[in-house]
PyMOL commands that place a pseudoatom at each C-alpha (Angstrom):
pseudoatom trace, name=CA, resn=MET, resi=1, chain=A, elem=C, hetatm=0, pos=[84.304, 90.439, 100.876]
pseudoatom trace, name=CA, resn=ARG, resi=2, chain=A, elem=C, hetatm=0, pos=[82.167, 87.819, 102.576]
pseudoatom trace, name=CA, resn=PRO, resi=3, chain=A, elem=C, hetatm=0, pos=[78.436, 88.306, 101.925]
pseudoatom trace, name=CA, resn=GLU, resi=4, chain=A, elem=C, hetatm=0, pos=[76.532, 90.081, 104.720]
pseudoatom trace, name=CA, resn=SER, resi=5, chain=A, elem=C, hetatm=0, pos=[79.613, 90.474, 106.884]
pseudoatom trace, name=CA, resn=ALA, resi=6, chain=A, elem=C, hetatm=0, pos=[78.808, 91.446, 110.461]
pseudoatom trace, name=CA, resn=ILE, resi=7, chain=A, elem=C, hetatm=0, pos=[81.117, 92.412, 113.312]
pseudoatom trace, name=CA, resn=LEU, resi=8, chain=A, elem=C, hetatm=0, pos=[80.287, 92.224, 117.000]
pseudoatom trace, name=CA, resn=VAL, resi=9, chain=A, elem=C, hetatm=0, pos=[82.278, 94.439, 119.373]
pseudoatom trace, name=CA, resn=VAL, resi=10, chain=A, elem=C, hetatm=0, pos=[82.264, 93.376, 123.031]
pseudoatom trace, name=CA, resn=ASP, resi=11, chain=A, elem=C, hetatm=0, pos=[83.642, 96.045, 125.354]
pseudoatom trace, name=CA, resn=PRO, resi=12, chain=A, elem=C, hetatm=0, pos=[82.568, 96.935, 128.921]
pseudoatom trace, name=CA, resn=GLU, resi=13, chain=A, elem=C, hetatm=0, pos=[83.297, 100.597, 128.114]
pseudoatom trace, name=CA, resn=ARG, resi=14, chain=A, elem=C, hetatm=0, pos=[80.232, 101.597, 126.119]
pseudoatom trace, name=CA, resn=ALA, resi=15, chain=A, elem=C, hetatm=0, pos=[81.798, 104.689, 124.554]
pseudoatom trace, name=CA, resn=ALA, resi=16, chain=A, elem=C, hetatm=0, pos=[84.873, 102.784, 123.389]
pseudoatom trace, name=CA, resn=GLY, resi=17, chain=A, elem=C, hetatm=0, pos=[82.774, 99.954, 121.984]
pseudoatom trace, name=CA, resn=ASP, resi=18, chain=A, elem=C, hetatm=0, pos=[80.397, 102.303, 120.159]
pseudoatom trace, name=CA, resn=LEU, resi=19, chain=A, elem=C, hetatm=0, pos=[83.312, 104.201, 118.630]
pseudoatom trace, name=CA, resn=LEU, resi=20, chain=A, elem=C, hetatm=0, pos=[84.941, 101.007, 117.392]
pseudoatom trace, name=CA, resn=ALA, resi=21, chain=A, elem=C, hetatm=0, pos=[81.647, 99.749, 115.939]
pseudoatom trace, name=CA, resn=MET, resi=22, chain=A, elem=C, hetatm=0, pos=[81.200, 103.071, 114.137]
pseudoatom trace, name=CA, resn=ARG, resi=23, chain=A, elem=C, hetatm=0, pos=[84.679, 102.743, 112.641]
pseudoatom trace, name=CA, resn=CYS, resi=24, chain=A, elem=C, hetatm=0, pos=[83.843, 99.226, 111.467]
pseudoatom trace, name=CA, resn=ARG, resi=25, chain=A, elem=C, hetatm=0, pos=[80.651, 100.453, 109.780]
pseudoatom trace, name=CA, resn=GLN, resi=26, chain=A, elem=C, hetatm=0, pos=[82.789, 102.873, 107.783]
pseudoatom trace, name=CA, resn=LEU, resi=27, chain=A, elem=C, hetatm=0, pos=[84.180, 99.754, 106.096]
pseudoatom trace, name=CA, resn=ALA, resi=28, chain=A, elem=C, hetatm=0, pos=[80.665, 99.098, 104.736]
pseudoatom trace, name=CA, resn=VAL, resi=29, chain=A, elem=C, hetatm=0, pos=[79.938, 96.197, 107.084]
pseudoatom trace, name=CA, resn=SER, resi=30, chain=A, elem=C, hetatm=0, pos=[77.303, 95.765, 109.745]
pseudoatom trace, name=CA, resn=ALA, resi=31, chain=A, elem=C, hetatm=0, pos=[78.659, 96.293, 113.257]
pseudoatom trace, name=CA, resn=ARG, resi=32, chain=A, elem=C, hetatm=0, pos=[77.245, 96.726, 116.728]
pseudoatom trace, name=CA, resn=ALA, resi=33, chain=A, elem=C, hetatm=0, pos=[78.673, 96.996, 120.225]
pseudoatom trace, name=CA, resn=VAL, resi=34, chain=A, elem=C, hetatm=0, pos=[77.572, 95.377, 123.486]
pseudoatom trace, name=CA, resn=THR, resi=35, chain=A, elem=C, hetatm=0, pos=[78.971, 95.672, 126.988]
pseudoatom trace, name=CA, resn=THR, resi=36, chain=A, elem=C, hetatm=0, pos=[78.326, 92.253, 128.560]
pseudoatom trace, name=CA, resn=GLY, resi=37, chain=A, elem=C, hetatm=0, pos=[78.946, 88.625, 127.747]
pseudoatom trace, name=CA, resn=GLU, resi=38, chain=A, elem=C, hetatm=0, pos=[75.263, 87.760, 128.143]
pseudoatom trace, name=CA, resn=ARG, resi=39, chain=A, elem=C, hetatm=0, pos=[74.226, 90.403, 125.618]
pseudoatom trace, name=CA, resn=ALA, resi=40, chain=A, elem=C, hetatm=0, pos=[76.942, 89.213, 123.247]
pseudoatom trace, name=CA, resn=LEU, resi=41, chain=A, elem=C, hetatm=0, pos=[75.590, 85.654, 123.398]
pseudoatom trace, name=CA, resn=GLU, resi=42, chain=A, elem=C, hetatm=0, pos=[72.122, 86.920, 122.524]
pseudoatom trace, name=CA, resn=CYS, resi=43, chain=A, elem=C, hetatm=0, pos=[73.477, 88.758, 119.479]
pseudoatom trace, name=CA, resn=LEU, resi=44, chain=A, elem=C, hetatm=0, pos=[75.426, 85.718, 118.334]
pseudoatom trace, name=CA, resn=ASP, resi=45, chain=A, elem=C, hetatm=0, pos=[72.301, 83.565, 118.672]
pseudoatom trace, name=CA, resn=GLN, resi=46, chain=A, elem=C, hetatm=0, pos=[70.197, 86.029, 116.681]
pseudoatom trace, name=CA, resn=ARG, resi=47, chain=A, elem=C, hetatm=0, pos=[72.553, 86.554, 113.761]
pseudoatom trace, name=CA, resn=LYS, resi=48, chain=A, elem=C, hetatm=0, pos=[75.568, 84.967, 112.150]
pseudoatom trace, name=CA, resn=HIS, resi=49, chain=A, elem=C, hetatm=0, pos=[78.668, 87.109, 112.674]
pseudoatom trace, name=CA, resn=SER, resi=50, chain=A, elem=C, hetatm=0, pos=[81.865, 87.066, 110.643]
pseudoatom trace, name=CA, resn=LEU, resi=51, chain=A, elem=C, hetatm=0, pos=[84.135, 88.514, 113.329]
pseudoatom trace, name=CA, resn=VAL, resi=52, chain=A, elem=C, hetatm=0, pos=[84.129, 89.313, 117.044]
pseudoatom trace, name=CA, resn=ILE, resi=53, chain=A, elem=C, hetatm=0, pos=[86.314, 92.061, 118.491]
pseudoatom trace, name=CA, resn=LEU, resi=54, chain=A, elem=C, hetatm=0, pos=[86.588, 91.411, 122.204]
pseudoatom trace, name=CA, resn=ASP, resi=55, chain=A, elem=C, hetatm=0, pos=[88.036, 93.508, 124.973]
pseudoatom trace, name=CA, resn=GLY, resi=56, chain=A, elem=C, hetatm=0, pos=[90.267, 91.192, 126.966]
pseudoatom trace, name=CA, resn=ALA, resi=57, chain=A, elem=C, hetatm=0, pos=[89.046, 92.534, 130.309]
pseudoatom trace, name=CA, resn=PRO, resi=58, chain=A, elem=C, hetatm=0, pos=[88.373, 89.659, 132.727]
pseudoatom trace, name=CA, resn=GLU, resi=59, chain=A, elem=C, hetatm=0, pos=[85.026, 91.106, 133.854]
pseudoatom trace, name=CA, resn=ILE, resi=60, chain=A, elem=C, hetatm=0, pos=[83.413, 90.078, 130.559]
pseudoatom trace, name=CA, resn=ARG, resi=61, chain=A, elem=C, hetatm=0, pos=[81.970, 86.758, 131.650]
pseudoatom trace, name=CA, resn=CYS, resi=62, chain=A, elem=C, hetatm=0, pos=[79.007, 84.478, 131.098]
pseudoatom trace, name=CA, resn=GLU, resi=63, chain=A, elem=C, hetatm=0, pos=[78.120, 83.016, 134.476]
pseudoatom trace, name=CA, resn=ASP, resi=64, chain=A, elem=C, hetatm=0, pos=[81.409, 81.477, 135.678]
pseudoatom trace, name=CA, resn=THR, resi=65, chain=A, elem=C, hetatm=0, pos=[83.200, 81.372, 132.320]
pseudoatom trace, name=CA, resn=SER, resi=66, chain=A, elem=C, hetatm=0, pos=[85.165, 84.202, 130.755]
pseudoatom trace, name=CA, resn=PHE, resi=67, chain=A, elem=C, hetatm=0, pos=[83.779, 85.247, 127.405]
pseudoatom trace, name=CA, resn=LEU, resi=68, chain=A, elem=C, hetatm=0, pos=[87.284, 84.960, 125.966]
pseudoatom trace, name=CA, resn=GLU, resi=69, chain=A, elem=C, hetatm=0, pos=[87.318, 81.246, 126.808]
pseudoatom trace, name=CA, resn=LEU, resi=70, chain=A, elem=C, hetatm=0, pos=[83.726, 80.784, 125.704]
pseudoatom trace, name=CA, resn=MET, resi=71, chain=A, elem=C, hetatm=0, pos=[84.509, 82.102, 122.227]
pseudoatom trace, name=CA, resn=ALA, resi=72, chain=A, elem=C, hetatm=0, pos=[87.083, 79.332, 121.836]
pseudoatom trace, name=CA, resn=THR, resi=73, chain=A, elem=C, hetatm=0, pos=[85.268, 76.363, 123.341]
pseudoatom trace, name=CA, resn=ALA, resi=74, chain=A, elem=C, hetatm=0, pos=[81.508, 76.741, 122.807]
pseudoatom trace, name=CA, resn=GLU, resi=75, chain=A, elem=C, hetatm=0, pos=[79.820, 75.939, 119.517]
pseudoatom trace, name=CA, resn=PRO, resi=76, chain=A, elem=C, hetatm=0, pos=[79.078, 77.677, 117.231]
pseudoatom trace, name=CA, resn=MET, resi=77, chain=A, elem=C, hetatm=0, pos=[81.087, 80.634, 118.605]
pseudoatom trace, name=CA, resn=ALA, resi=78, chain=A, elem=C, hetatm=0, pos=[84.352, 78.716, 118.368]
pseudoatom trace, name=CA, resn=ALA, resi=79, chain=A, elem=C, hetatm=0, pos=[84.148, 78.927, 114.575]
pseudoatom trace, name=CA, resn=ILE, resi=80, chain=A, elem=C, hetatm=0, pos=[84.007, 82.746, 114.587]
pseudoatom trace, name=CA, resn=PRO, resi=81, chain=A, elem=C, hetatm=0, pos=[87.368, 84.536, 114.250]
pseudoatom trace, name=CA, resn=THR, resi=82, chain=A, elem=C, hetatm=0, pos=[88.059, 86.611, 117.344]
pseudoatom trace, name=CA, resn=ILE, resi=83, chain=A, elem=C, hetatm=0, pos=[90.336, 89.600, 117.838]
pseudoatom trace, name=CA, resn=VAL, resi=84, chain=A, elem=C, hetatm=0, pos=[91.195, 90.273, 121.483]
pseudoatom trace, name=CA, resn=LEU, resi=85, chain=A, elem=C, hetatm=0, pos=[92.244, 93.777, 122.501]
pseudoatom trace, name=CA, resn=HIS, resi=86, chain=A, elem=C, hetatm=0, pos=[94.598, 93.879, 125.468]
pseudoatom trace, name=CA, resn=ASP, resi=87, chain=A, elem=C, hetatm=0, pos=[96.817, 96.277, 127.412]
pseudoatom trace, name=CA, resn=GLY, resi=88, chain=A, elem=C, hetatm=0, pos=[99.933, 94.118, 127.359]
pseudoatom trace, name=CA, resn=ASP, resi=89, chain=A, elem=C, hetatm=0, pos=[98.690, 91.642, 129.954]
pseudoatom trace, name=CA, resn=ARG, resi=90, chain=A, elem=C, hetatm=0, pos=[100.723, 88.456, 129.548]
pseudoatom trace, name=CA, resn=ARG, resi=91, chain=A, elem=C, hetatm=0, pos=[97.949, 86.238, 130.840]
pseudoatom trace, name=CA, resn=THR, resi=92, chain=A, elem=C, hetatm=0, pos=[95.538, 87.537, 128.205]
pseudoatom trace, name=CA, resn=ILE, resi=93, chain=A, elem=C, hetatm=0, pos=[98.155, 87.082, 125.492]
pseudoatom trace, name=CA, resn=GLY, resi=94, chain=A, elem=C, hetatm=0, pos=[98.780, 83.531, 126.700]
pseudoatom trace, name=CA, resn=LEU, resi=95, chain=A, elem=C, hetatm=0, pos=[95.068, 82.720, 126.657]
pseudoatom trace, name=CA, resn=CYS, resi=96, chain=A, elem=C, hetatm=0, pos=[94.813, 84.046, 123.115]
pseudoatom trace, name=CA, resn=ARG, resi=97, chain=A, elem=C, hetatm=0, pos=[97.623, 81.744, 122.096]
pseudoatom trace, name=CA, resn=ASP, resi=98, chain=A, elem=C, hetatm=0, pos=[95.960, 78.791, 123.826]
pseudoatom trace, name=CA, resn=PHE, resi=99, chain=A, elem=C, hetatm=0, pos=[92.510, 79.483, 122.368]
pseudoatom trace, name=CA, resn=GLY, resi=100, chain=A, elem=C, hetatm=0, pos=[93.568, 80.523, 118.865]
pseudoatom trace, name=CA, resn=HIS, resi=101, chain=A, elem=C, hetatm=0, pos=[92.462, 84.172, 119.107]
pseudoatom trace, name=CA, resn=MET, resi=102, chain=A, elem=C, hetatm=0, pos=[94.400, 87.079, 117.612]
pseudoatom trace, name=CA, resn=PRO, resi=103, chain=A, elem=C, hetatm=0, pos=[95.731, 89.452, 120.305]
pseudoatom trace, name=CA, resn=ILE, resi=104, chain=A, elem=C, hetatm=0, pos=[96.171, 93.130, 119.434]
pseudoatom trace, name=CA, resn=GLN, resi=105, chain=A, elem=C, hetatm=0, pos=[97.514, 95.573, 121.990]
pseudoatom trace, name=CA, resn=ARG, resi=106, chain=A, elem=C, hetatm=0, pos=[95.643, 98.798, 122.584]
pseudoatom trace, name=CA, resn=VAL, resi=107, chain=A, elem=C, hetatm=0, pos=[97.772, 101.688, 121.351]
pseudoatom trace, name=CA, resn=PRO, resi=108, chain=A, elem=C, hetatm=0, pos=[96.972, 105.374, 120.699]
pseudoatom trace, name=CA, resn=GLN, resi=109, chain=A, elem=C, hetatm=0, pos=[96.534, 104.697, 116.963]
pseudoatom trace, name=CA, resn=LEU, resi=110, chain=A, elem=C, hetatm=0, pos=[94.611, 101.449, 117.457]
pseudoatom trace, name=CA, resn=TRP, resi=111, chain=A, elem=C, hetatm=0, pos=[92.398, 101.796, 114.376]
pseudoatom trace, name=CA, resn=ASN, resi=112, chain=A, elem=C, hetatm=0, pos=[95.408, 102.091, 112.058]
pseudoatom trace, name=CA, resn=GLN, resi=113, chain=A, elem=C, hetatm=0, pos=[96.599, 98.741, 113.366]
pseudoatom trace, name=CA, resn=LEU, resi=114, chain=A, elem=C, hetatm=0, pos=[93.178, 97.120, 113.545]
pseudoatom trace, name=CA, resn=GLN, resi=115, chain=A, elem=C, hetatm=0, pos=[91.721, 98.080, 110.163]
pseudoatom trace, name=CA, resn=PRO, resi=116, chain=A, elem=C, hetatm=0, pos=[94.042, 95.976, 107.940]
pseudoatom trace, name=CA, resn=VAL, resi=117, chain=A, elem=C, hetatm=0, pos=[93.518, 92.965, 110.215]
pseudoatom trace, name=CA, resn=ILE, resi=118, chain=A, elem=C, hetatm=0, pos=[89.734, 93.309, 109.888]
pseudoatom trace, name=CA, resn=ARG, resi=119, chain=A, elem=C, hetatm=0, pos=[90.068, 93.576, 106.120]
pseudoatom trace, name=CA, resn=ARG, resi=120, chain=A, elem=C, hetatm=0, pos=[92.076, 90.358, 105.992]
pseudoatom trace, name=CA, resn=PHE, resi=121, chain=A, elem=C, hetatm=0, pos=[89.588, 88.478, 108.156]
pseudoatom trace, name=CA, resn=LEU, resi=122, chain=A, elem=C, hetatm=0, pos=[86.662, 89.611, 105.991]
pseudoatom trace, name=CA, resn=ASP, resi=123, chain=A, elem=C, hetatm=0, pos=[88.476, 89.167, 102.653]
pseudoatom trace, name=CA, resn=MET, resi=124, chain=A, elem=C, hetatm=0, pos=[87.983, 92.846, 101.888]
pseudoatom trace, name=CA, resn=PRO, resi=125, chain=A, elem=C, hetatm=0, pos=[89.962, 94.544, 99.106]
pseudoatom trace, name=CA, resn=GLU, resi=126, chain=A, elem=C, hetatm=0, pos=[92.471, 97.159, 100.131]
pseudoatom trace, name=CA, resn=PRO, resi=127, chain=A, elem=C, hetatm=0, pos=[91.541, 100.816, 99.682]
pseudoatom trace, name=CA, resn=ASN, resi=128, chain=A, elem=C, hetatm=0, pos=[92.766, 102.349, 96.432]
pseudoatom trace, name=CA, resn=VAL, resi=129, chain=A, elem=C, hetatm=0, pos=[95.216, 104.535, 98.299]
pseudoatom trace, name=CA, resn=LEU, resi=130, chain=A, elem=C, hetatm=0, pos=[96.900, 101.503, 99.870]
pseudoatom trace, name=CA, resn=ARG, resi=131, chain=A, elem=C, hetatm=0, pos=[97.045, 99.644, 96.573]
pseudoatom trace, name=CA, resn=ARG, resi=132, chain=A, elem=C, hetatm=0, pos=[98.538, 102.715, 94.919]
pseudoatom trace, name=CA, resn=ARG, resi=133, chain=A, elem=C, hetatm=0, pos=[101.074, 103.127, 97.704]
pseudoatom trace, name=CA, resn=ARG, resi=134, chain=A, elem=C, hetatm=0, pos=[102.152, 99.499, 97.426]
pseudoatom trace, name=CA, resn=SER, resi=135, chain=A, elem=C, hetatm=0, pos=[102.440, 99.709, 93.650]
pseudoatom trace, name=CA, resn=LEU, resi=136, chain=A, elem=C, hetatm=0, pos=[104.694, 102.731, 94.029]
pseudoatom trace, name=CA, resn=MET, resi=137, chain=A, elem=C, hetatm=0, pos=[106.870, 100.755, 96.425]
pseudoatom trace, name=CA, resn=GLN, resi=138, chain=A, elem=C, hetatm=0, pos=[107.462, 98.065, 93.798]
pseudoatom trace, name=CA, resn=VAL, resi=139, chain=A, elem=C, hetatm=0, pos=[110.363, 99.827, 92.122]
pseudoatom trace, name=CA, resn=HIS, resi=140, chain=A, elem=C, hetatm=0, pos=[111.867, 96.868, 90.228]
pseudoatom trace, name=CA, resn=GLY, resi=141, chain=A, elem=C, hetatm=0, pos=[115.434, 98.014, 89.637]
pseudoatom trace, name=CA, resn=LYS, resi=142, chain=A, elem=C, hetatm=0, pos=[119.040, 96.896, 90.084]
pseudoatom trace, name=CA, resn=ILE, resi=143, chain=A, elem=C, hetatm=0, pos=[121.669, 97.925, 92.595]
pseudoatom trace, name=CA, resn=LEU, resi=144, chain=A, elem=C, hetatm=0, pos=[125.310, 96.989, 92.081]
pseudoatom trace, name=CA, resn=SER, resi=145, chain=A, elem=C, hetatm=0, pos=[127.252, 96.555, 95.316]
pseudoatom trace, name=CA, resn=ILE, resi=146, chain=A, elem=C, hetatm=0, pos=[131.047, 96.653, 94.950]
pseudoatom trace, name=CA, resn=ASP, resi=147, chain=A, elem=C, hetatm=0, pos=[132.605, 95.668, 98.247]
pseudoatom trace, name=CA, resn=ASP, resi=148, chain=A, elem=C, hetatm=0, pos=[134.926, 92.951, 99.486]
pseudoatom trace, name=CA, resn=ASP, resi=149, chain=A, elem=C, hetatm=0, pos=[132.691, 92.535, 102.550]
pseudoatom trace, name=CA, resn=PRO, resi=150, chain=A, elem=C, hetatm=0, pos=[129.794, 90.225, 101.527]
pseudoatom trace, name=CA, resn=ARG, resi=151, chain=A, elem=C, hetatm=0, pos=[127.712, 91.460, 104.468]
pseudoatom trace, name=CA, resn=ILE, resi=152, chain=A, elem=C, hetatm=0, pos=[127.113, 94.771, 102.694]
pseudoatom trace, name=CA, resn=ALA, resi=153, chain=A, elem=C, hetatm=0, pos=[125.361, 93.178, 99.719]
pseudoatom trace, name=CA, resn=HIS, resi=154, chain=A, elem=C, hetatm=0, pos=[123.488, 90.783, 102.004]
pseudoatom trace, name=CA, resn=THR, resi=155, chain=A, elem=C, hetatm=0, pos=[122.149, 93.680, 104.079]
pseudoatom trace, name=CA, resn=LEU, resi=156, chain=A, elem=C, hetatm=0, pos=[121.109, 95.526, 100.926]
pseudoatom trace, name=CA, resn=GLN, resi=157, chain=A, elem=C, hetatm=0, pos=[119.231, 92.462, 99.719]
pseudoatom trace, name=CA, resn=ILE, resi=158, chain=A, elem=C, hetatm=0, pos=[117.306, 92.211, 102.982]
pseudoatom trace, name=CA, resn=LYS, resi=159, chain=A, elem=C, hetatm=0, pos=[116.475, 95.919, 103.162]
pseudoatom trace, name=CA, resn=THR, resi=160, chain=A, elem=C, hetatm=0, pos=[115.423, 96.345, 99.519]
pseudoatom trace, name=CA, resn=ARG, resi=161, chain=A, elem=C, hetatm=0, pos=[113.632, 93.041, 98.873]
pseudoatom trace, name=CA, resn=LYS, resi=162, chain=A, elem=C, hetatm=0, pos=[110.183, 94.478, 99.621]
pseudoatom trace, name=CA, resn=TYR, resi=163, chain=A, elem=C, hetatm=0, pos=[110.735, 97.121, 96.926]
pseudoatom trace, name=CA, resn=GLY, resi=164, chain=A, elem=C, hetatm=0, pos=[111.415, 94.531, 94.243]
pseudoatom trace, name=CA, resn=LEU, resi=165, chain=A, elem=C, hetatm=0, pos=[115.064, 95.545, 93.841]
pseudoatom trace, name=CA, resn=GLU, resi=166, chain=A, elem=C, hetatm=0, pos=[117.731, 93.138, 92.631]
pseudoatom trace, name=CA, resn=VAL, resi=167, chain=A, elem=C, hetatm=0, pos=[121.167, 93.425, 94.254]
pseudoatom trace, name=CA, resn=LEU, resi=168, chain=A, elem=C, hetatm=0, pos=[124.242, 92.408, 92.239]
pseudoatom trace, name=CA, resn=ARG, resi=169, chain=A, elem=C, hetatm=0, pos=[127.603, 91.981, 93.954]
pseudoatom trace, name=CA, resn=GLU, resi=170, chain=A, elem=C, hetatm=0, pos=[131.245, 92.216, 92.916]
pseudoatom trace, name=CA, resn=ASN, resi=171, chain=A, elem=C, hetatm=0, pos=[134.210, 92.242, 95.284]
pseudoatom trace, name=CA, resn=ASN, resi=172, chain=A, elem=C, hetatm=0, pos=[136.838, 94.270, 93.393]
pseudoatom trace, name=CA, resn=ALA, resi=173, chain=A, elem=C, hetatm=0, pos=[137.144, 97.368, 91.232]
pseudoatom trace, name=CA, resn=VAL, resi=174, chain=A, elem=C, hetatm=0, pos=[137.802, 95.596, 87.918]
pseudoatom trace, name=CA, resn=ALA, resi=175, chain=A, elem=C, hetatm=0, pos=[134.905, 93.162, 88.208]
pseudoatom trace, name=CA, resn=GLY, resi=176, chain=A, elem=C, hetatm=0, pos=[132.710, 95.996, 89.466]
pseudoatom trace, name=CA, resn=PHE, resi=177, chain=A, elem=C, hetatm=0, pos=[133.385, 98.110, 86.375]
pseudoatom trace, name=CA, resn=HIS, resi=178, chain=A, elem=C, hetatm=0, pos=[132.620, 95.232, 84.000]
pseudoatom trace, name=CA, resn=ALA, resi=179, chain=A, elem=C, hetatm=0, pos=[129.424, 94.390, 85.920]
pseudoatom trace, name=CA, resn=ALA, resi=180, chain=A, elem=C, hetatm=0, pos=[128.289, 98.005, 85.661]
pseudoatom trace, name=CA, resn=VAL, resi=181, chain=A, elem=C, hetatm=0, pos=[128.804, 97.994, 81.887]
pseudoatom trace, name=CA, resn=ARG, resi=182, chain=A, elem=C, hetatm=0, pos=[127.184, 94.586, 81.432]
pseudoatom trace, name=CA, resn=HIS, resi=183, chain=A, elem=C, hetatm=0, pos=[124.122, 94.983, 83.700]
pseudoatom trace, name=CA, resn=SER, resi=184, chain=A, elem=C, hetatm=0, pos=[123.470, 98.770, 83.579]
pseudoatom trace, name=CA, resn=PRO, resi=185, chain=A, elem=C, hetatm=0, pos=[122.303, 98.998, 87.215]
pseudoatom trace, name=CA, resn=ASP, resi=186, chain=A, elem=C, hetatm=0, pos=[120.185, 101.898, 88.421]
pseudoatom trace, name=CA, resn=LEU, resi=187, chain=A, elem=C, hetatm=0, pos=[122.574, 102.603, 91.300]
pseudoatom trace, name=CA, resn=ILE, resi=188, chain=A, elem=C, hetatm=0, pos=[126.095, 101.632, 92.335]
pseudoatom trace, name=CA, resn=ILE, resi=189, chain=A, elem=C, hetatm=0, pos=[127.070, 101.445, 96.002]
pseudoatom trace, name=CA, resn=THR, resi=190, chain=A, elem=C, hetatm=0, pos=[130.807, 100.947, 96.318]
pseudoatom trace, name=CA, resn=GLU, resi=191, chain=A, elem=C, hetatm=0, pos=[133.466, 100.926, 98.980]
pseudoatom trace, name=CA, resn=PHE, resi=192, chain=A, elem=C, hetatm=0, pos=[136.037, 103.636, 98.235]
pseudoatom trace, name=CA, resn=VAL, resi=193, chain=A, elem=C, hetatm=0, pos=[139.082, 101.446, 98.839]
pseudoatom trace, name=CA, resn=LEU, resi=194, chain=A, elem=C, hetatm=0, pos=[138.735, 98.183, 96.904]
pseudoatom trace, name=CA, resn=PRO, resi=195, chain=A, elem=C, hetatm=0, pos=[140.920, 95.286, 95.845]
pseudoatom trace, name=CA, resn=GLN, resi=196, chain=A, elem=C, hetatm=0, pos=[142.441, 96.038, 92.418]
pseudoatom trace, name=CA, resn=GLY, resi=197, chain=A, elem=C, hetatm=0, pos=[141.669, 99.751, 92.570]
pseudoatom trace, name=CA, resn=LEU, resi=198, chain=A, elem=C, hetatm=0, pos=[139.559, 102.488, 94.096]
pseudoatom trace, name=CA, resn=GLY, resi=199, chain=A, elem=C, hetatm=0, pos=[135.874, 103.172, 93.825]
pseudoatom trace, name=CA, resn=SER, resi=200, chain=A, elem=C, hetatm=0, pos=[136.792, 106.492, 92.230]
pseudoatom trace, name=CA, resn=HIS, resi=201, chain=A, elem=C, hetatm=0, pos=[138.602, 104.566, 89.465]
pseudoatom trace, name=CA, resn=VAL, resi=202, chain=A, elem=C, hetatm=0, pos=[135.385, 102.686, 88.710]
pseudoatom trace, name=CA, resn=LEU, resi=203, chain=A, elem=C, hetatm=0, pos=[133.485, 105.963, 88.583]
pseudoatom trace, name=CA, resn=GLY, resi=204, chain=A, elem=C, hetatm=0, pos=[136.099, 107.590, 86.357]
pseudoatom trace, name=CA, resn=ARG, resi=205, chain=A, elem=C, hetatm=0, pos=[136.087, 104.749, 83.839]
pseudoatom trace, name=CA, resn=LEU, resi=206, chain=A, elem=C, hetatm=0, pos=[132.289, 104.793, 83.715]
pseudoatom trace, name=CA, resn=ARG, resi=207, chain=A, elem=C, hetatm=0, pos=[132.256, 108.533, 83.075]
pseudoatom trace, name=CA, resn=ASP, resi=208, chain=A, elem=C, hetatm=0, pos=[134.904, 108.092, 80.361]
pseudoatom trace, name=CA, resn=CYS, resi=209, chain=A, elem=C, hetatm=0, pos=[132.468, 105.689, 78.685]
pseudoatom trace, name=CA, resn=ASP, resi=210, chain=A, elem=C, hetatm=0, pos=[129.676, 108.264, 79.118]
pseudoatom trace, name=CA, resn=ILE, resi=211, chain=A, elem=C, hetatm=0, pos=[127.825, 105.951, 81.518]
pseudoatom trace, name=CA, resn=GLN, resi=212, chain=A, elem=C, hetatm=0, pos=[125.956, 108.196, 83.959]
pseudoatom trace, name=CA, resn=ILE, resi=213, chain=A, elem=C, hetatm=0, pos=[124.969, 105.751, 86.710]
pseudoatom trace, name=CA, resn=PRO, resi=214, chain=A, elem=C, hetatm=0, pos=[124.568, 107.354, 90.174]
pseudoatom trace, name=CA, resn=VAL, resi=215, chain=A, elem=C, hetatm=0, pos=[127.275, 106.214, 92.603]
pseudoatom trace, name=CA, resn=ILE, resi=216, chain=A, elem=C, hetatm=0, pos=[127.300, 106.163, 96.400]
pseudoatom trace, name=CA, resn=PHE, resi=217, chain=A, elem=C, hetatm=0, pos=[130.659, 105.727, 98.127]
pseudoatom trace, name=CA, resn=LEU, resi=218, chain=A, elem=C, hetatm=0, pos=[131.035, 103.906, 101.439]
pseudoatom trace, name=CA, resn=THR, resi=219, chain=A, elem=C, hetatm=0, pos=[134.155, 104.554, 103.485]
pseudoatom trace, name=CA, resn=ASN, resi=220, chain=A, elem=C, hetatm=0, pos=[135.418, 104.579, 107.044]
pseudoatom trace, name=CA, resn=THR, resi=221, chain=A, elem=C, hetatm=0, pos=[138.325, 106.826, 106.049]
pseudoatom trace, name=CA, resn=ASN, resi=222, chain=A, elem=C, hetatm=0, pos=[138.508, 110.552, 106.781]
pseudoatom trace, name=CA, resn=PRO, resi=223, chain=A, elem=C, hetatm=0, pos=[136.239, 112.126, 104.120]
pseudoatom trace, name=CA, resn=ASP, resi=224, chain=A, elem=C, hetatm=0, pos=[138.604, 115.128, 103.842]
pseudoatom trace, name=CA, resn=ALA, resi=225, chain=A, elem=C, hetatm=0, pos=[140.942, 112.828, 101.924]
pseudoatom trace, name=CA, resn=TYR, resi=226, chain=A, elem=C, hetatm=0, pos=[138.469, 112.839, 99.026]
pseudoatom trace, name=CA, resn=THR, resi=227, chain=A, elem=C, hetatm=0, pos=[137.787, 116.566, 98.825]
pseudoatom trace, name=CA, resn=GLY, resi=228, chain=A, elem=C, hetatm=0, pos=[137.463, 117.640, 95.213]
pseudoatom trace, name=CA, resn=LEU, resi=229, chain=A, elem=C, hetatm=0, pos=[136.276, 114.268, 93.933]
pseudoatom trace, name=CA, resn=GLN, resi=230, chain=A, elem=C, hetatm=0, pos=[133.989, 114.857, 90.962]
pseudoatom trace, name=CA, resn=VAL, resi=231, chain=A, elem=C, hetatm=0, pos=[130.986, 112.528, 90.978]
for i in range(1, 231): cmd.bond("trace and resi %d" % i, "trace and resi %d" % (i + 1))
show_as sticks, trace
zoom trace
């Protein structure tokens, strides 16, 4: 974390600003809230701040200039990262894009969305619970997809990439069986009707070899046709 990190919250609604500043202080940083652009300028002159969280309301102004614009054009404020809270107003979002601010829309669970952004800006480590949750997500395993439609394996790769899973692909029953024996995947996802055999044939041969890999069957055929299948 940056040394002596300080956050300035600028919000015309005093209660909302004070609540947000209190939440920021729970991250072990200094934070205070002000309601006007003039008071914000005084605070920025008195102390170096690491981050400004600004309500995008147009009434926050300094003389004839909006504080949102001032934070992007006036030195030394232009060097301070600024998060702009908005209610979906396209003009505010456009100004953020023009001035290099980060827009975040006000939502009922705003703090859940805002906290990780603040941590990134201030180079703060993630809480232990988040690190633990992410480590649990990194599964690092193999999935074997047996399907003559390459889109199935491609979709699996996209959906499972964040979990560290490797997706292997074969397009027929014979090659699928040999791949299962050779690579020992953690899971097989197979179409039931395949070129050169059925998915159930692959499963049967694996069980005959005492290979107990879990298998998921994909099919667009009436499932009653497979009643009694032993998996």
